[in-house]
N, C-alpha and C positions, 0 to 999 in steps of 0.2 A: 834702150828706151829713151825717148826724148820727152822732156817736160817743158812747159812754158810758164814763166812767172811774169805776171803783169804788175807793174808798179804804177800807183796812182798818187799824185801829190804835187806839191809846189804851190805857187801862188800865181797871180796874173803877171807878176814881174818875172820876166825870163831870167833863168839862171839864179833863182833865189836860193837862200841858204837851205830851205826845206827841199827844193828840187835837187840840190847838190847832195844832201843827205840821202835822198831816195836813190840817186845814182850810185852812191857808195854801198848801200844795201843790195842793190841789184847786181853790183859787181860780185858780191859774195854768192849770190844765186848762180851767176854765170860761171864762177870758178868752181861751183859744185856740179856743173854739167847742164844747167838749165839754159834754154833760150829765154831772153828777157825782152819785154816790150814796155816802154814807159809812156804813160799818158800824163802830160804835165801842162802847166801854164794855160796857154790859149786853147789847148785840147780839152780843157775842163770847163771852158766858158760855154754855158748852155742855159736855156730858160729854166726857171724853177721847176722842179719835178711836180707834175700834176697827173695823178692817176686817171683823171677823166679825159685827158688828151692822149690819143693813141698815136698820133704822128710825132715823130722825134726828129730833131735836127741831126745833121750828119755826125757831129761830135758825140751826141748821146747814143746814137746807134753804134758807132765805132766802139765806144766804151763798153756798152752792154755786150756786144759781140765778142770783144776781147775777153771780158770776164767769163762769158759763157764757155769759152774754150780754155780758159786758164786752169792750170793745175795747182797754182799757188798765187798769192797776192802779197804785195808789199804796199803799205799805206804810209805816207809821210805828210804830215800837216803842220803848217805854222800854227803856233798858239795865238789866237786872237781873243783877247779878253778872257783868257784862262780856259779856252776850249778849242775844238776843231774849227778851222775857218769855214765860212759859208760856202766857199768854192768847193772844198773837198767834201763837205757834208752833202751838198746838192748832188755831186757826182755819185756819192754812195746811196742817196735816195733813189737814183735811177736803177739801182740793183733790184728794186721792186719789180721791174720788168721781167726778171727771171723767176718770179714766184711760181709759174706753171712749168718751168723747165724740167728736164729729166733730172738735173741736179739743181734743185731750187736754191736761189740766192747764192751763197758761197759754200753750200753744204759740202763737207768732206775736204775742204781745202785749207791748208795752213795759211795764216795771215800774219805777216810781220808788221809791227806797228812802231812808228817813229814819230815822236812829237819834238818840235824844235821851236824854241821861243827865247826871248831875252829875259832870263830869270828862271829859277827852279820851279816855282809854284805853277806857272803857266805851262812849262815844259812837261812836267809830270802829269798835270791834269789833262793836257792834250793827249798824251800817250795813253792814259787810262781811258779817256773818252773813245779813242780809236779802238781799244780792246773791247769796250762795251758794245760798240757798233758791230765789230767783227762777230762777237757772240750772238748778237741779235740777228745777224745775217747767216747764222749757222756755220760760221767759219771757226777754225781752230787757231786762236792766237798763239804764236810761238812762245816757248817758255821764256825767251829773252825779248824784252822790249827795249826800245831806245828812247832816251830822254837827252836831247842835245841842248845844252844851255848856250845860246849864241853870245851871251855876255862873256863867256869864258872860252868858247871854242868857235873858230871860224872854219867853214868848209871852203875848200878851194874849187876852182872849176873842174868839173868831171868827178867831184866827190872826194878829192884829196883832203886829207886831214892830218895836221901835224901832231895832234893829240892821239897817241897810239891806243889809249884805252877806248876812246870814242871810235876811232877807225876800226878797231877789232870788234867792238860791239855791233856796229853797223854791218860789217862783213859777216859776222856770225848770224845775225838775223836773216840776211839773205840766204846764207847757207842752210839754216834750219828750215826755211820755207822750201828750198829745193830738195833737201834730204827727205822731208816729209812726203813731198810729191813723188819722189823717186821710189820711196818705200811703199807707197800705195799702189 
């Protein structure tokens, strides 16, 4: 049985620390047998979500289509002023387009949440905000969440991380998402 895990995150800056953390978590899902698909950076640039507008730009349609088929999700956001970035939040607002779906919103899917910021307060608040949004979208946040303090830990290209605790946490989050999906 094959499962797909969709990763959403990063910033408008290509190869940002949050995008690298997302790739590290997705590697854990891949190592657990999932196919992974990342939607990052410019793929998240879209107009503000407006429920009164029924036409969607290509990026928004691709995001919603990927989530509709996803068996699990990993979210990674930079912490901007102590919470989720507007880019990531707007992408998650587009999940409202799945309200009438056979599996509304993110119902029945594990959602791994990773916050990354320069300092612990913003990092933890961002991760908690992602968990709250996952709950509101009927997703199942994984038991382990990730709080990556970029003042102490730098992610390398492709998600490499010299801090083994952080590397293990991110890998485990992706694995938990895939394992949940495989078990369902």
